[in-house]
C-alpha positions as CSV (number, residue, x, y, z in Angstrom):
1,M,-56.8,-181.4,-171.8
2,V,-56.3,-179.3,-174.9
3,V,-59.1,-177.1,-173.8
4,I,-57.6,-176.6,-170.4
5,F,-54.2,-175.9,-171.9
6,A,-55.7,-173.3,-174.3
7,L,-57.6,-171.7,-171.4
8,L,-54.4,-171.4,-169.3
9,L,-52.6,-170.0,-172.3
10,A,-55.3,-167.4,-172.9
11,I,-55.3,-166.4,-169.2
12,S,-51.5,-166.1,-169.3
13,F,-51.7,-163.9,-172.4
14,I,-54.3,-161.7,-170.8
15,C,-52.2,-161.4,-167.6
16,M,-49.2,-160.4,-169.7
17,L,-51.3,-158.0,-171.8
18,F,-52.7,-156.2,-168.8
19,G,-49.6,-156.4,-166.7
20,I,-51.4,-158.2,-163.8
21,S,-49.4,-159.7,-161.1
22,I,-51.8,-162.1,-159.5
23,F,-49.5,-162.8,-156.6
24,N,-48.4,-159.2,-156.1
25,Q,-44.7,-160.2,-156.1
26,N,-41.7,-157.9,-156.5
27,P,-40.2,-158.1,-160.0
28,S,-36.9,-158.1,-158.0
29,P,-36.5,-158.8,-154.3
30,R,-34.3,-155.7,-154.1
31,T,-37.0,-153.2,-155.1
32,P,-39.4,-151.8,-152.4
33,N,-42.7,-153.5,-151.6
34,G,-45.7,-152.5,-153.5
35,S,-48.4,-153.3,-156.0
36,I,-47.9,-153.8,-159.7
37,Y,-51.5,-154.7,-160.3
38,Y,-52.3,-152.4,-163.2
39,L,-53.8,-151.9,-166.6
40,P,-51.6,-150.8,-169.5
41,L,-50.5,-147.2,-169.4
42,L,-53.0,-146.1,-166.7
43,G,-51.7,-148.4,-164.0
44,E,-52.8,-146.8,-160.7
45,T,-52.6,-143.3,-162.1
46,L,-56.3,-142.4,-161.8
47,S,-56.3,-143.4,-158.1
48,F,-53.0,-141.5,-157.5
49,L,-54.4,-138.3,-159.2
50,K,-57.8,-138.5,-157.4
51,P,-58.5,-135.0,-156.0
52,H,-58.2,-134.5,-152.3
53,K,-57.6,-131.8,-149.7
54,S,-54.2,-130.4,-150.3
55,N,-53.4,-130.4,-146.6
56,S,-53.9,-134.1,-146.5
57,L,-52.1,-137.1,-148.1
58,G,-55.2,-138.4,-149.9
59,T,-56.6,-141.9,-149.9
60,F,-54.0,-143.4,-152.3
61,L,-50.9,-142.4,-150.4
62,Q,-52.5,-143.2,-147.0
63,Q,-53.5,-146.7,-148.0
64,H,-50.2,-147.5,-149.8
65,C,-48.0,-146.1,-147.0
66,S,-50.0,-148.0,-144.4
67,R,-49.6,-151.2,-146.4
68,Y,-46.1,-151.0,-147.9
69,G,-44.2,-148.3,-145.9
70,S,-43.0,-144.8,-146.9
71,V,-41.2,-146.0,-150.0
72,F,-43.2,-148.3,-152.3
73,K,-43.5,-149.3,-156.0
74,S,-46.4,-148.8,-158.3
75,H,-47.2,-148.3,-161.9
76,L,-48.0,-144.6,-162.7
77,F,-48.1,-142.5,-165.8
78,G,-47.3,-145.5,-168.0
79,N,-44.1,-146.5,-166.1
80,P,-42.9,-148.7,-163.2
81,T,-42.5,-146.3,-160.4
82,I,-40.9,-145.8,-157.0
83,V,-43.0,-143.6,-154.9
84,S,-41.1,-141.9,-152.1
85,C,-42.8,-140.4,-149.0
86,D,-39.5,-140.5,-147.2
87,L,-37.6,-137.2,-146.6
88,E,-34.1,-138.7,-146.8
89,L,-34.8,-140.4,-150.2
90,N,-36.5,-137.3,-151.6
91,V,-33.5,-135.1,-150.7
92,F,-31.2,-137.8,-152.2
93,V,-33.1,-137.8,-155.5
94,L,-33.2,-134.0,-155.7
95,Q,-29.5,-133.6,-154.8
96,N,-28.4,-136.1,-157.4
97,E,-30.0,-134.5,-160.5
98,E,-28.0,-135.2,-163.6
99,K,-25.8,-137.7,-161.7
100,L,-28.2,-140.5,-160.8
101,F,-31.6,-139.1,-161.7
102,Q,-33.0,-136.9,-164.4
103,S,-36.2,-134.9,-165.0
104,S,-38.7,-137.2,-166.7
105,Y,-42.2,-135.9,-167.1
106,P,-44.9,-137.8,-169.2
107,K,-45.2,-137.0,-172.9
108,P,-48.5,-135.1,-172.5
109,V,-46.6,-132.6,-170.2
110,H,-44.0,-132.2,-172.9
111,D,-46.7,-131.5,-175.5
112,I,-48.3,-128.8,-173.3
113,L,-45.2,-127.1,-172.0
114,G,-43.0,-127.4,-175.1
115,K,-39.8,-129.2,-175.7
116,L,-37.6,-126.4,-174.4
117,S,-39.3,-125.8,-171.1
118,M,-36.9,-125.5,-168.2
119,M,-38.9,-128.0,-166.3
120,L,-38.2,-130.6,-169.0
121,V,-34.8,-130.0,-170.5
122,S,-31.6,-131.3,-168.9
123,G,-27.8,-130.9,-169.0
124,E,-26.2,-127.8,-170.6
125,L,-29.4,-126.6,-172.1
126,H,-31.1,-126.5,-168.7
127,K,-28.1,-124.8,-167.2
128,K,-28.1,-122.1,-169.9
129,L,-31.8,-121.3,-169.7
130,R,-31.8,-121.3,-165.9
131,S,-28.8,-119.0,-165.6
132,V,-30.6,-116.4,-167.7
133,A,-33.7,-116.5,-165.5
134,V,-31.8,-116.6,-162.3
135,S,-29.6,-113.6,-163.1
136,F,-32.5,-111.4,-164.0
137,I,-34.6,-112.5,-160.9
138,N,-31.7,-111.8,-158.6
139,V,-31.4,-108.3,-159.8
140,S,-35.1,-107.4,-160.3
141,K,-36.4,-108.6,-156.9
142,S,-34.7,-105.7,-155.1
143,R,-35.0,-103.1,-157.9
144,P,-36.8,-100.0,-156.6
145,D,-39.0,-99.5,-159.6
146,F,-40.2,-103.1,-159.5
147,L,-40.9,-102.9,-155.7
148,D,-42.8,-99.6,-156.2
149,Y,-44.9,-101.3,-158.9
150,V,-45.7,-104.3,-156.7
151,D,-46.7,-102.0,-153.9
152,K,-48.8,-99.9,-156.3
153,M,-50.6,-102.9,-157.7
154,S,-51.3,-104.3,-154.2
155,V,-52.8,-101.0,-153.1
156,S,-54.9,-100.8,-156.2
157,L,-56.4,-104.2,-155.6
158,I,-57.2,-103.5,-152.0
159,D,-58.8,-100.2,-152.9
160,S,-61.0,-102.0,-155.4
161,W,-62.5,-104.0,-152.6
162,K,-63.7,-101.1,-150.5
163,A,-67.3,-101.2,-152.0
164,K,-67.5,-105.0,-151.8
165,R,-68.6,-107.5,-149.3
166,Q,-67.3,-110.6,-151.0
167,V,-64.5,-111.5,-153.4
168,F,-63.4,-114.6,-155.2
169,F,-59.9,-114.4,-154.0
170,F,-58.2,-117.1,-156.0
171,K,-59.3,-115.3,-159.2
172,E,-58.1,-111.9,-157.8
173,A,-54.7,-113.5,-156.8
174,K,-54.2,-114.9,-160.3
175,E,-54.9,-111.6,-161.9
176,L,-52.6,-109.7,-159.6
177,T,-49.6,-112.0,-159.9
178,F,-50.0,-112.4,-163.6
179,Y,-50.1,-108.7,-164.3
180,L,-47.0,-108.2,-162.0
181,M,-45.1,-110.8,-164.1
182,L,-46.3,-109.4,-167.4
183,K,-45.0,-105.9,-166.4
184,N,-41.7,-107.2,-165.0
185,L,-41.0,-109.5,-168.0
186,V,-42.3,-107.5,-171.0
187,S,-43.5,-104.1,-169.7
188,I,-47.1,-104.6,-170.6
189,E,-49.6,-102.8,-168.3
190,P,-52.8,-104.4,-167.0
191,E,-55.0,-102.0,-169.0
192,D,-53.4,-103.1,-172.3
193,P,-56.0,-105.3,-174.1
194,L,-53.1,-107.7,-174.8
195,A,-52.8,-108.4,-171.1
196,A,-56.4,-109.7,-170.8
197,K,-55.9,-111.8,-173.9
198,V,-52.8,-113.5,-172.6
199,L,-54.3,-114.1,-169.2
200,G,-57.3,-115.8,-170.8
201,D,-55.0,-118.1,-172.7
202,F,-53.1,-118.9,-169.5
203,L,-56.3,-119.8,-167.7
204,T,-57.3,-122.2,-170.5
205,F,-53.7,-123.5,-170.5
206,M,-53.8,-124.4,-166.8
207,E,-57.3,-126.1,-167.0
208,G,-55.9,-128.6,-169.4
209,F,-52.4,-129.0,-167.8
210,V,-53.4,-132.0,-165.8
211,S,-56.2,-133.7,-167.8
212,L,-56.7,-136.8,-169.9
213,P,-54.3,-136.4,-172.8
214,L,-56.9,-136.7,-175.5
215,Y,-56.1,-134.5,-178.4
216,I,-59.6,-134.2,-179.7
217,P,-61.3,-130.8,-180.4
218,G,-63.1,-129.6,-177.4
219,T,-61.2,-131.5,-174.7
220,A,-59.3,-129.6,-172.0
221,Y,-56.1,-131.1,-173.2
222,S,-56.5,-129.9,-176.8
223,K,-57.6,-126.5,-175.6
224,A,-54.4,-126.3,-173.4
225,I,-52.1,-127.1,-176.3
226,N,-53.8,-124.6,-178.6
227,A,-53.7,-121.9,-175.8
228,R,-50.0,-122.5,-175.4
229,R,-49.5,-122.1,-179.1
230,R,-51.4,-118.8,-179.0
231,I,-49.3,-117.6,-176.0
232,S,-46.1,-118.5,-177.9
233,Y,-47.3,-116.5,-181.0
234,T,-48.1,-113.5,-178.8
235,L,-44.7,-113.6,-177.2
236,Q,-43.0,-113.9,-180.6
237,D,-44.9,-110.8,-181.8
238,I,-43.8,-108.9,-178.6
239,I,-40.2,-109.9,-179.2
240,K,-40.3,-108.8,-182.9
241,R,-41.9,-105.4,-182.1
242,R,-39.2,-104.8,-179.5
243,E,-36.5,-105.8,-182.0
244,N,-37.9,-103.5,-184.6
245,M,-37.8,-100.4,-182.4
246,V,-35.1,-97.8,-183.1
247,T,-31.9,-98.7,-181.3
248,G,-31.7,-97.0,-177.9
249,T,-35.4,-96.3,-177.6
250,H,-36.5,-99.8,-176.6
251,V,-34.7,-100.2,-173.3
252,R,-37.2,-100.8,-170.6
253,G,-35.0,-102.7,-168.0
254,D,-37.4,-105.7,-168.1
255,F,-36.6,-109.3,-168.7
256,L,-37.2,-109.0,-172.4
257,D,-34.3,-106.6,-172.6
258,E,-32.2,-109.2,-170.8
259,V,-33.3,-111.9,-173.2
260,L,-32.7,-109.9,-176.4
261,S,-29.2,-109.0,-175.3
262,N,-28.3,-112.6,-174.7
263,V,-26.6,-113.9,-177.8
264,C,-26.4,-117.4,-176.3
265,L,-30.2,-117.9,-176.8
266,N,-31.8,-118.7,-180.1
267,Y,-35.2,-117.3,-181.0
268,E,-37.1,-120.4,-179.8
269,E,-35.3,-120.5,-176.5
270,K,-36.1,-116.8,-175.9
271,V,-39.8,-117.5,-176.3
272,S,-39.7,-120.6,-174.1
273,V,-37.9,-119.0,-171.2
274,L,-40.3,-116.0,-171.3
275,L,-43.3,-118.5,-171.2
276,D,-41.7,-120.5,-168.4
277,L,-41.3,-117.4,-166.2
278,L,-44.8,-116.1,-166.9
279,L,-46.3,-119.5,-166.0
280,A,-44.2,-120.0,-162.9
281,G,-44.6,-116.4,-161.6
282,Y,-48.3,-116.5,-162.2
283,E,-49.4,-120.0,-161.2
284,T,-47.2,-120.7,-158.2
285,T,-47.3,-117.3,-156.6
286,S,-51.1,-116.9,-156.9
287,G,-51.6,-120.4,-155.4
288,L,-49.3,-119.6,-152.5
289,M,-51.0,-116.3,-151.9
290,A,-54.4,-118.0,-151.8
291,L,-53.1,-120.6,-149.3
292,V,-51.7,-117.9,-147.0
293,V,-55.1,-116.0,-147.0
294,Y,-57.0,-119.3,-146.5
295,F,-54.9,-120.5,-143.5
296,L,-54.8,-117.1,-141.8
297,A,-58.6,-117.1,-141.8
298,Q,-58.4,-120.2,-139.6
299,A,-55.6,-118.9,-137.4
300,P,-56.5,-115.7,-135.4
301,S,-53.4,-115.7,-133.3
302,S,-51.2,-115.9,-136.4
303,L,-53.2,-113.1,-138.0
304,K,-52.8,-110.9,-134.9
305,K,-49.1,-111.4,-134.8
306,L,-48.9,-110.6,-138.5
307,Q,-50.9,-107.4,-138.1
308,D,-48.6,-106.3,-135.3
309,E,-45.6,-106.8,-137.5
310,H,-47.1,-104.8,-140.4
311,R,-48.3,-102.0,-138.1
312,A,-44.7,-101.7,-136.9
313,V,-43.5,-101.5,-140.5
314,R,-46.1,-98.9,-141.4
315,K,-45.1,-96.7,-138.3
316,R,-41.6,-96.5,-139.7
317,K,-42.9,-95.2,-143.1
318,K,-43.9,-91.7,-144.0
319,N,-47.5,-91.2,-144.9
320,G,-48.2,-93.1,-148.1
321,E,-44.5,-94.1,-148.7
322,P,-44.3,-97.3,-150.6
323,L,-42.6,-100.4,-149.2
324,N,-39.0,-101.2,-150.1
325,W,-36.5,-104.0,-149.9
326,E,-35.4,-103.2,-146.4
327,D,-39.1,-103.4,-145.2
328,Y,-39.4,-106.8,-146.8
329,K,-36.2,-108.1,-145.1
330,N,-37.7,-107.0,-141.8
331,M,-40.9,-109.0,-142.2
332,E,-39.6,-112.0,-140.3
333,F,-43.0,-113.4,-139.1
334,T,-44.5,-112.8,-142.6
335,S,-41.8,-115.1,-144.0
336,H,-42.8,-117.7,-141.4
337,V,-46.4,-117.4,-142.4
338,I,-45.6,-117.9,-146.1
339,N,-43.4,-120.9,-145.4
340,E,-46.0,-122.5,-143.1
341,A,-48.7,-122.1,-145.8
342,L,-46.4,-123.9,-148.2
343,R,-45.8,-126.7,-145.8
344,C,-49.5,-127.1,-144.9
345,G,-51.0,-126.4,-148.3
346,N,-48.6,-128.3,-150.6
347,L,-48.6,-126.1,-153.6
348,V,-46.5,-128.7,-155.5
349,K,-47.3,-132.2,-154.5
350,F,-44.6,-134.2,-156.3
351,V,-42.1,-134.1,-159.2
352,H,-41.1,-136.6,-161.8
353,R,-37.6,-138.1,-162.0
354,K,-36.0,-141.1,-163.7
355,A,-33.1,-143.3,-162.6
356,L,-30.2,-143.1,-165.0
357,K,-28.7,-146.3,-163.7
358,D,-29.4,-148.8,-161.0
359,V,-29.4,-146.8,-157.8
360,K,-28.7,-148.3,-154.4
361,F,-30.4,-146.5,-151.5
362,K,-30.3,-148.2,-148.1
363,E,-31.9,-151.6,-148.5
364,Y,-33.5,-150.6,-151.8
365,V,-32.4,-150.7,-155.4
366,I,-34.1,-148.3,-157.9
367,P,-33.8,-150.0,-161.3
368,E,-32.4,-148.1,-164.2
369,G,-35.1,-146.5,-166.3
370,W,-37.7,-146.6,-163.5
371,Q,-39.6,-143.4,-162.6
372,V,-39.2,-141.9,-159.2
373,L,-41.8,-139.6,-157.6
374,P,-40.6,-137.7,-154.5
375,I,-43.8,-136.8,-152.7
376,F,-43.3,-133.4,-151.0
377,S,-46.7,-133.3,-149.3
378,A,-46.0,-136.6,-147.5
379,T,-42.9,-135.3,-145.7
380,H,-44.6,-131.9,-145.0
381,L,-47.4,-133.7,-143.1
382,D,-45.3,-136.4,-141.5
383,P,-45.9,-136.5,-137.7
384,T,-42.4,-137.9,-137.1
385,L,-40.9,-134.7,-138.7
386,H,-43.4,-132.1,-137.5
387,Q,-45.2,-131.7,-134.2
388,R,-49.0,-131.6,-134.9
389,P,-48.3,-131.4,-138.7
390,L,-51.9,-130.6,-139.6
391,E,-51.8,-127.4,-137.4
392,F,-51.0,-124.1,-139.1
393,N,-48.2,-122.9,-136.8
394,P,-45.9,-120.2,-138.3
395,W,-43.9,-120.1,-135.0
396,R,-42.4,-123.5,-135.8
397,W,-40.2,-121.7,-138.4
398,G,-38.3,-120.0,-135.6
399,D,-36.5,-123.3,-135.3
400,P,-33.9,-123.5,-138.2
401,A,-34.3,-127.3,-138.3
402,T,-37.8,-126.9,-139.8
403,S,-36.4,-125.7,-143.1
404,R,-34.4,-128.9,-143.4
405,K,-37.6,-131.0,-143.2
406,V,-39.5,-129.1,-145.9
407,T,-38.9,-129.1,-149.7
408,P,-41.6,-126.8,-151.2
409,Y,-39.3,-125.3,-153.7
410,G,-37.7,-128.6,-154.8
411,G,-34.0,-128.9,-154.4
412,G,-30.6,-129.4,-156.1
413,L,-30.1,-128.0,-159.7
414,R,-33.9,-127.4,-160.1
415,I,-34.7,-125.5,-156.9
416,C,-37.2,-122.8,-157.8
417,P,-35.3,-119.8,-159.1
418,G,-38.2,-117.3,-158.4
419,A,-39.0,-118.4,-154.8
420,E,-37.8,-115.1,-153.2
421,L,-39.5,-113.0,-155.8
422,G,-42.9,-114.7,-155.2
423,K,-42.5,-114.4,-151.4
424,L,-41.8,-110.7,-151.8
425,E,-45.0,-110.1,-153.9
426,I,-47.1,-111.9,-151.3
427,A,-45.5,-110.1,-148.4
428,F,-46.2,-106.7,-149.9
429,F,-49.8,-107.7,-150.7
430,L,-50.3,-109.0,-147.1
431,H,-49.1,-105.7,-145.7
432,H,-52.0,-103.9,-147.3
433,L,-54.5,-106.7,-146.7
434,V,-54.0,-107.2,-143.0
435,L,-54.0,-103.4,-142.3
436,N,-57.2,-102.8,-144.2
437,F,-59.5,-105.8,-144.1
438,R,-60.9,-108.7,-142.0
439,W,-62.0,-111.8,-143.9
440,K,-63.8,-115.1,-143.4
441,T,-63.8,-118.2,-145.6
442,R,-66.6,-120.7,-146.2
443,E,-66.4,-124.1,-144.4
444,D,-66.9,-126.0,-147.6
445,D,-64.3,-124.0,-149.6
446,F,-60.9,-125.5,-149.1
447,P,-57.7,-126.1,-151.1
448,I,-57.7,-129.2,-153.3
449,S,-54.8,-131.1,-154.9
450,C,-55.9,-132.1,-158.5
451,P,-52.8,-132.5,-158.3
452,Y,-52.4,-128.8,-159.2
453,L,-53.9,-126.5,-156.6
454,E,-57.5,-125.5,-156.8
455,F,-60.2,-124.2,-154.5
456,K,-63.5,-125.9,-154.3
457,K,-65.5,-122.6,-154.7
458,G,-62.7,-120.2,-155.8
459,L,-61.9,-119.2,-152.2
460,L,-64.9,-116.9,-151.7
461,L,-64.1,-114.4,-148.9
462,D,-66.6,-112.4,-146.9
463,I,-64.7,-109.2,-146.3
464,E,-65.1,-106.3,-143.9
465,Q,-63.0,-103.1,-144.0
466,I,-61.1,-102.1,-140.9
467,E,-62.0,-98.6,-139.9
């Protein structure tokens, strides 16, 4: 009897230690259905993060939604979690930032991005940093000198392909968008050795952004933290050099001028906001550009319509005249193509939020302190929201209702501030691409959610110049 009791006690202790719910019961009947069968810290995280095609839900979400419904509970990233594949709940969470929910990313993300990243901070600090970024972006996106530079860089890249038959496009897109942001933010040209150095650090940074958080020399995670430190030091040096210039000679009209003139920001905040914009402008814009090129290769009717629109734009221009803001605003179908690539390709799969109090939503209660993951990709590929959701169909964006069913830029207080800027850069590049080249992709080269976007073989394109 004593042996049996001791055995039961041991089993109970193991179950408690490993957080195993043998009967898979709700900790509260008010929370959504789901599984809390998990190991400490890891939970179901590895299954959730398993790479899959970005234009699919992936096995984890398919199985859990089929079993539990579009809203379910799990244990992810070390926390009890409500996973939402429901559009209405996703919008509710995003629109109630700072009221009912708050940004709450895992500690490893804080370690990599830094404690002052706009993605992580909340309240007045977030409002302050964001307002600086938004004010500059709103002015710069239509500034003639910036638009001329985007056009010039796009032409330069296209010209560099004329002697080639193949290009690894994802790499080319990353370089283009990075150099555009570096010029716009701190006035550094691509040929400056410092540009290549910072780009190399950013590539290292992104490789470790979503990796096992093992701070051991040689791991992707430790390399990412060290790369971020180097980027921060580089930006600090750039700021100091600009500050030490003779008054009146340093004005460039770039974001750094805006930052230096802002007395509300301390030194550390200035470095952080620069790093945030470099990262966002480089990573998200290059990923979206690659998705657009990938999907257009599979959609000849969309490509034909896009070419017609850009031929019409070019006919209105004098020979060699660069594109301008008015041209961009007239690229209606181009905008539809970019939006559809976002919906199909799911550049950002999900975001992290935490309930600040017990939150009642329909028949569910989200307990205070629980993590909430709004899954954007699930609603983008939901057949009840989109007709033939796996089909790349830019024409669906002619219906204004489509934009209310898609959340690629997030929402609420944290909606992406640079969305329009990124779309403009892509539109200008597409103008020169579709008028000068045909391209094909490889069947086994497709976008993967890791959960950050990657291409299996770097999006290798077979290219042919249009005569």
